BARO-85186 format. One record per residue: residue in three letters; x, y, z of N, C-alpha, C in turn. Coordinates in steps of 0.02 Angstrom, whole numbers, padded with zeros to 5 digits, always signed. Layout:
<pts>
AlaXYZXYZXYZ...
</pts>
This chain:
<pts>
Met+06541+05134+04112+06607+05106+04116+06616+05021+04113Phe+06662+05023+04068+06697+04933+04054+06699+04898+04117Ser+06672+04842+04115+06681+04801+04181+06677+04711+04166Leu+06720+04675+04184+06726+04614+04162+06677+04590+04171Ser+06626+04604+04229+06563+04574+04244+06499+04588+04181Asn+06534+04630+04144+06478+04634+04104+06488+04604+04031Ile+06537+04563+04027+06554+04515+03968+06514+04469+04005Ser+06475+04436+03942+06431+04371+03941+06481+04310+03973Ile+06461+04231+03989+06504+04208+04024+06517+04171+03944Lys+06489+04171+03888+06504+04143+03812+06574+04176+03798Ile+06588+04229+03808+06651+04274+03800+06689+04255+03819Lys+06693+04256+03895+06721+04227+03947+06798+04163+03915Ile+06723+04112+03908+06751+04053+03901+06786+04042+03820Leu+06772+04083+03774+06789+04097+03698+06875+04123+03719Val+06873+04181+03771+06933+04206+03767+06980+04165+03805Leu+06981+04127+03861+06995+04071+03887+07033+04026+03830Phe+06983+04004+03782+07000+03961+03731+07061+04001+03684Leu+07043+04042+03673+07080+04097+03614+07161+04104+03636Ile+07168+04126+03719+07228+04141+03722+07276+04091+03713Pro+07261+04022+03731+07308+03976+03732+07317+03955+03635Ala+07265+03973+03609+07262+03951+03540+07320+03982+03515Ile+07302+04054+03519+07357+04108+03483+07444+04092+03525Ala+07415+04080+03571+07514+04074+03610+07539+03996+03563Leu+07491+03964+03535+07500+03890+03521+07538+03913+03452Val+07488+03947+03409+07502+03966+03320+07583+04008+03338Tyr+07561+04046+03374+07628+04077+03382+07690+04055+03370Gln+07704+03998+03443+07757+03950+03446+07772+03921+03383Val+07715+03888+03349+07723+03836+03289+07757+03900+03223Ser+07710+03948+03237+07744+03992+03181+07828+03998+03175Val+07852+04021+03248+07901+04036+03253+07960+03975+03242Arg+07932+03924+03276+07961+03853+03255+07977+03840+03169Ser+07932+03857+03144+07919+03829+03071+07959+03868+03028Phe+07950+03949+03057+08009+03998+03021+08075+03972+03045Glu+08098+03935+03072+08160+03922+03114+08180+03883+03051Lys+08154+03832+03061+08157+03770+03031+08174+03781+02949Tyr+08119+03818+02907+08122+03855+02842+08193+03906+02845Ala+08203+03922+02882+08276+03956+02896+08330+03927+02891Val+08321+03874+02915+08393+03820+02914+08388+03786+02850Val+08327+03768+02830+08324+03739+02782+08370+03765+02710Gln+08337+03839+02717+08369+03891+02649+08435+03888+02661Glu+08441+03912+02716+08568+03926+02726+08570+03838+02722Asp+08550+03795+02717+08583+03723+02723+08580+03728+02612Lys+08523+03746+02586+08519+03752+02515+08571+03814+02493Thr+08591+03868+02521+08615+03937+02504+08685+03889+02515Thr+08711+03850+02580+08769+03821+02607+08790+03765+02521Gln+08755+03739+02504+08768+03679+02452+08795+03736+02392Lys+08766+03770+02367+08765+03824+02305+08837+03869+02337Tyr+08855+03889+02387+08938+03911+02375+08966+03845+02413Val+08960+03797+02408+09017+03718+02431+09020+03701+02337Gln+08971+03730+02316+08962+03712+02231+09029+03762+02194Leu+09006+03807+02209+09059+03852+02196+09124+03866+02214Ser+09136+03840+02270+09199+03824+02303+09247+03760+02261Val+09223+03712+02246+09233+03672+02217+09238+03688+02138Ala+09209+03728+02118+09227+03750+02043+09289+03795+02055Leu+09289+03819+02102+09346+03874+02119+09413+03833+02115Ala+09408+03781+02153+09462+03728+02173+09489+03704+02117Ser+09441+03667+02087+09462+03652+02026+09477+03672+01973Leu+09473+03744+01957+09500+03758+01903+09577+03782+01938Val+09579+03800+02005+09644+03804+02036+09690+03746+02035His+09657+03692+02024+09693+03616+02026+09736+03620+01940Glu+09701+03643+01888+09726+03630+01841+09776+03680+01815Ser+09746+03744+01842+09811+03809+01834+09862+03767+01880Gln+09863+03746+01931+09930+03729+01960+09984+03693+01905Lys+09924+03643+01867+09956+03608+01832+09992+03649+01755Glu+09952+03684+01732+09980+03721+01680+10045+03771+01694Arg+10045+03793+01762+10095+03827+01795+10152+03792+01778Gly+10160+03725+01816+10205+03694+01806+10239+03670+01744Leu+10203+03662+01690+10198+03658+01631+10252+03730+01596Thr+10226+03773+01616+10250+03834+01575+10309+03847+01594Ala+10332+03839+01675+10392+03839+01695+10433+03790+01673Gly+10430+03718+01659+10461+03688+01613+10471+03711+01545Phe+10423+03733+01520+10436+03760+01436+10469+03843+01440Leu+10455+03882+01479+10490+03923+01488+10572+03913+01488Gly+10597+03867+01552+10637+03858+01583+10698+03819+01506Ser+10662+03789+01473+10692+03751+01408+10692+03794+01382His+10666+03844+01349+10677+03886+01290+10619+03872+01248Gly+10580+03843+01266+10521+03820+01221+10542+03726+01190Lys+10588+03713+01220+10619+03647+01197+10581+03593+01207Lys+10549+03593+01275+10511+03543+01330+10442+03555+01334Phe+10397+03518+01323+10319+03511+01355+10279+03553+01326Gly+10319+03570+01246+10275+03606+01192+10219+03558+01172Asn+10227+03478+01182+10145+03462+01140+10096+03457+01238Thr+10134+03447+01279+10061+03436+01321+10069+03505+01375Leu+10086+03563+01350+10081+03617+01374+10001+03645+01355Pro+09980+03616+01272+09921+03656+01236+09862+03599+01267Lys+09885+03547+01291+09833+03486+01306+09805+03510+01392Gln+09847+03542+01416+09843+03547+01494+09804+03612+01484Arg+09826+03662+01453+09764+03736+01442+09698+03708+01418Leu+09669+03660+01372+09627+03636+01360+09586+03624+01425Leu+09624+03581+01463+09583+03569+01542+09591+03621+01577Thr+09628+03671+01589+09608+03729+01624+09543+03770+01590Asp+09553+03763+01519+09491+03810+01487+09418+03755+01520Thr+09433+03721+01515+09358+03687+01535+09346+03709+01609Lys+09393+03696+01665+09364+03714+01715+09350+03795+01723Ala+09397+03827+01682+09380+03887+01674+09292+03892+01675Gln+09276+03868+01607+09214+03897+01578+09160+03843+01656Ala+09173+03789+01666+09131+03781+01736+09108+03825+01770Leu+09187+03861+01803+09140+03913+01851+09135+03971+01839Arg+09133+03995+01760+09084+04035+01742+09010+04005+01736Leu+09019+03950+01728+08938+03929+01712+08898+03937+01802Glu+08942+03922+01844+08928+03929+01901+08908+04001+01928Val+08942+04035+01926+08941+04098+01925+08877+04153+01905Glu+08864+04102+01843+08822+04132+01815+08755+04117+01839His+08744+04048+01846+08689+04018+01892+08673+04050+01966Leu+08711+04082+01998+08723+04103+02053+08688+04200+02041Gln+08708+04183+02008+08687+04271+01975+08602+04263+01960Ala+08598+04215+01923+08543+04212+01894+08479+04184+01960Ile+08496+04160+01999+08466+04133+02058+08462+04189+02106Gly+08493+04248+02119+08488+04316+02152+08536+04296+02213Leu+08564+04246+02215+08594+04210+02288+08652+04290+02293Lys+08637+04323+02346+08656+04359+02380+08733+04360+02415Glu+08786+04400+02385+08860+04392+02421+08870+04458+02457Thr+08917+04457+02524+08943+04489+02555+08974+04534+02512Thr+08995+04597+02532+09037+04634+02469+09124+04603+02479Ser+09130+04582+02546+09208+04553+02532+09194+04490+02481Leu+09142+04438+02468+09142+04400+02436+09135+04417+02355Gln+09102+04474+02344+09067+04486+02304+09126+04516+02267Ser+09183+04566+02305+09235+04587+02288+09316+04541+02254Asp+09299+04477+02294+09352+04437+02288+09333+04387+02233Leu+09258+04387+02215+09252+04336+02171+09239+04399+02087Glu+09244+04440+02102+09269+04496+02032+09332+04495+02020Ala+09384+04510+02079+09439+04524+02057+09463+04458+02008Ala+09444+04402+02055+09469+04325+02023+09455+04318+01956Met+09377+04317+01931+09369+04318+01871+09378+04376+01821Gln+09414+04435+01846+09453+04485+01814+09514+04461+01793Lys+09539+04431+01838+09599+04406+01825+09612+04345+01774Leu+09577+04294+01784+09549+04248+01743+09549+04249+01666Ser+09522+04327+01660+09502+04333+01592+09546+04360+01541Lys+09614+04378+01582+09674+04383+01573+09737+04329+01558Leu+09689+04280+01550+09749+04216+01554+09763+04200+01474Gln+09711+04221+01444+09743+04202+01359+09785+04240+01318Ala+09796+04297+01371+09843+04348+01355+09910+04348+01370Leu+09912+04306+01430+09979+04285+01463+10017+04211+01420Arg+09937+04187+01410+09963+04122+01376+10000+04140+01290Ala+09974+04192+01272+10001+04215+01212+10084+04230+01224Gln+10106+04282+01259+10166+04290+01285+10210+04210+01314Ile+10178+04162+01333+10224+04119+01376+10245+04092+01297Thr+10173+04071+01251+10198+04033+01194+10232+04068+01142Ser+10261+04133+01145+10315+04168+01088+10364+04157+01135Leu+10363+04163+01200+10436+04169+01244+10463+04234+01252Ser+10415+04271+01272+10424+04361+01250+10419+04358+01334Ile+10399+04318+01385+10387+04328+01449+10454+04278+01497Ser+10466+04294+01536+10537+04243+01589+10479+04222+01632Lys+10507+04160+01654+10491+04105+01699+10468+04126+01737Glu+10506+04167+01787+10482+04185+01849+10422+04242+01857Thr+10419+04292+01784+10368+04328+01786+10294+04293+01762Ala+10303+04228+01732+10240+04193+01721+10220+04133+01777Ile+10269+04131+01831+10250+04085+01889+10202+04137+01928Val+10224+04199+01928+10206+04247+01986+10138+04254+01956Ser+10107+04262+01888+10056+04265+01873+09979+04217+01877Tyr+10046+04161+01855+09991+04096+01873+09954+04091+01953Thr+10029+04138+01965+10008+04112+02082+09976+04178+02107Lys+09960+04217+02049+09930+04284+02081+09848+04262+02062Leu+09827+04229+01998+09791+04178+01982+09740+04142+02034Asn+09793+04115+02056+09771+04044+02095+09757+04081+02170Thr+09793+04121+02200+09793+04175+02260+09715+04201+02255Met+09692+04237+02209+09627+04274+02197+09567+04199+02210Met+09594+04167+02177+09529+04100+02186+09527+04080+02238Leu+09573+04073+02278+09586+04053+02348+09535+04080+02402Asn+09564+04142+02401+09550+04198+02411+09462+04209+02438Thr+09431+04193+02362+09360+04196+02350+09339+04097+02401Ile+09378+04077+02385+09351+04011+02439+09349+04049+02507Ala+09418+04061+02541+09409+04087+02608+09364+04145+02627Ser+09330+04158+02567+09279+04223+02585+09190+04196+02597Ile+09192+04155+02553+09144+04097+02546+09140+04064+02625Ser+09193+04024+02657+09183+04014+02704+09165+04048+02746Lys+09140+04118+02762+09136+04159+02808+09055+04168+02797Glu+09018+04170+02742+08964+04152+02728+08900+04130+02780Ser+08940+04078+02791+08877+04038+02830+08881+04082+02882Ser+08816+04052+02935+08813+04066+03035+08828+03995+03060Asn+08823+03954+03021+08831+03879+03050+08928+03868+03084Pro+08925+03875+03121+08989+03872+03142+09050+03818+03122Asp+08985+03736+03110+09018+03659+03096+09033+03697+03005Val+09006+03736+02971+09014+03745+02896+09080+03795+02883Val+09069+03851+02938+09142+03888+02940+09199+03858+02943Glu+09192+03817+03008+09248+03772+03023+09285+03740+02967Gly+09234+03688+02921+09236+03642+02893+09289+03679+02825Leu+09254+03725+02791+09285+03765+02747+09344+03810+02774Ser+09364+03838+02818+09411+03863+02838+09465+03809+02833Ala+09441+03761+02872+09501+03693+02857+09521+03690+02790Tyr+09471+03666+02747+09484+03668+02672+09523+03710+02631Val+09512+03769+02644+09545+03835+02602+09619+03799+02657Ser+09637+03798+02704+09695+03789+02720+09728+03727+02695Phe+09708+03697+02685+09715+03621+02638+09740+03645+02575Leu+09699+03680+02540+09715+03713+02464+09766+03764+02468Arg+09762+03795+02510+09836+03843+02532+09915+03803+02533Ala+09896+03739+02552+09962+03713+02568+09966+03682+02497Lys+09918+03640+02464+09923+03620+02406+09945+03687+02352Glu+09932+03722+02362+09945+03776+02311+10028+03802+02313Arg+10058+03789+02381+10112+03800+02413+10157+03738+02378Met+10131+03680+02378+10180+03630+02335+10173+03643+02276Gly+10115+03655+02247+10117+03672+02165+10181+03726+02136Ile+10177+03772+02187+10235+03822+02162+10298+03793+02169Glu+10301+03755+02231+10360+03710+02239+10389+03679+02185Arg+10345+03636+02153+10343+03588+02090+10362+03639+02034Ala+10324+03687+02019+10360+03734+01958+10417+03775+01961Val+10431+03778+02034+10489+03799+02004+10546+03755+02022Gly+10535+03691+02031+10600+03612+02008+10564+03610+01960Thr+10519+03603+01927+10507+03586+01833+10567+03650+01804Gly+10544+03692+01838+10601+03754+01799+10637+03750+01808Ala+10694+03740+01860+10748+03715+01863+10788+03668+01820Phe+10738+03612+01830+10749+03555+01803+10765+03559+01717Ala+10714+03601+01684+10734+03612+01619+10795+03648+01586Ser+10793+03688+01656+10863+03744+01623+10913+03713+01652Lys+10903+03661+01690+10983+03622+01737+11012+03679+01767Ser+10966+03711+01802+10998+03756+01853+10962+03777+01904Met+10981+03803+01969+10952+03817+01999+10990+03887+02057Asn+10962+03944+02041+11001+03997+02099+10998+04012+02154Leu+11028+04053+02193+11013+04041+02281+10951+04067+02287Arg+10924+04101+02256+10851+04155+02265+10810+04087+02271Ala+10820+04030+02198+10743+03979+02176+10763+03937+02254Lys+10838+03922+02272+10831+03860+02318+10814+03910+02388Glu+10820+03976+02398+10793+03990+02452+10712+03998+02451Lys+10686+04001+02400+10616+04006+02377+10565+03935+02393Phe+10623+03872+02372+10596+03817+02371+10574+03802+02455Ala+10644+03815+02470+10638+03775+02559+10570+03840+02617Ser+10575+03917+02594+10521+03938+02602+10452+03920+02586Leu+10449+03884+02542+10382+03846+02529+10378+03766+02568Arg+10410+03748+02582+10404+03689+02608+10383+03701+02675Ala+10405+03758+02717+10389+03771+02776+10319+03799+02780Gln+10290+03837+02736+10238+03867+02720+10181+03801+02724Gln+10193+03758+02685+10154+03694+02676+10133+03676+02749Glu+10195+03635+02784+10203+03635+02851+10129+03669+02880Ala+10167+03741+02899+10123+03787+02938+10035+03798+02934Phe+10017+03795+02864+09937+03756+02838+09931+03706+02854Leu+09951+03653+02846+09940+03590+02877+09915+03564+02927Glu+09962+03600+02988+09964+03604+03040+09926+03649+03074Gly+09915+03720+03048+09845+03749+03070+09787+03718+03096Lys+09752+03706+03029+09684+03696+03016+09662+03632+02981Gly+09711+03593+02954+09701+03530+02939+09675+03464+02966Val+09691+03470+03029+09654+03415+03061+09575+03448+03097Leu+09533+03507+03091+09458+03521+03101+09441+03500+03067Val+09450+03484+02998+09378+03487+02938+09322+03436+02985Lys+09252+03459+02987+09220+03414+02988+09209+03375+02930Thr+09166+03306+02961+09165+03218+02916+09111+03267+02877Arg+09047+03293+02913+09007+03322+02841+09029+03365+02789Ile+09060+03405+02803+09065+03475+02766+09138+03414+02725Leu+09189+03384+02759+09243+03356+02692+09218+03303+02652Lys+09157+03256+02675+09121+03203+02641+09096+03245+02566Thr+09060+03322+02574+09023+03357+02547+09064+03376+02483Leu+09123+03411+02512+09186+03433+02465+09227+03374+02423Tyr+09226+03328+02467+09280+03263+02430+09235+03225+02367Glu+09151+03228+02395+09106+03205+02323+09107+03234+02267His+09116+03296+02264+09106+03356+02226+09195+03356+02195Asn+09247+03344+02211+09311+03363+02222+09363+03311+02220Lys+09336+03239+02191+09370+03185+02226+09424+03169+02158Arg+09429+03207+02124+09479+03183+02056+09529+03245+02081Leu+09534+03281+02137+09579+03329+02139+09640+03292+02190Phe+09606+03224+02232+09641+03203+02269+09680+03155+02280
</pts>
């Protein structure tokens, strides 16, 4: 029959040393794993921030292209004919940068949630149709209103993707910071639509009642987005985004 009295003193002493040693190794392993997880999440967050910046940069150029397009169509091709092609090239540069960023994320095997993957795929699919939209604009075979809506849908999909990115991190500061950033970008988008509507009206020298109501509505939406989360941006997150995205401000 097994009895502790049968165990030698040497074994007992060895066991007394082993128990705390095993406990110590366990604690060190757990803490090391936790630190590793934090480091890995920081690296993942950085990749997502870079994707957010690429998306926001494209939206910025798309907003400018939308405004010039509104003026071009509003004037029946008489205005902005020289500046619109140049702006399209700038938009294409940011679009290519976004494609490369997406390819990089796919190459390193960064996993996205179903929501982010769905939003990103929808945005890239919409982006692939931009050249066809431009052809209609150049040939004046599309209305100003329809063109503005098309650009707005593209921008909205891009912003929705950034909103999905903000949910990828388990760090509440990162989530809060990116959520506030999205609110700022949505307000900026409303400003862009307002500018496009105004440019189109100026080019056509007219603004109907519907356009005036749209103009007023956009102003109210800007204020709502800025008052909602604009003041909540964490300094560290804002600094990171600003450094990558300073040309947009």
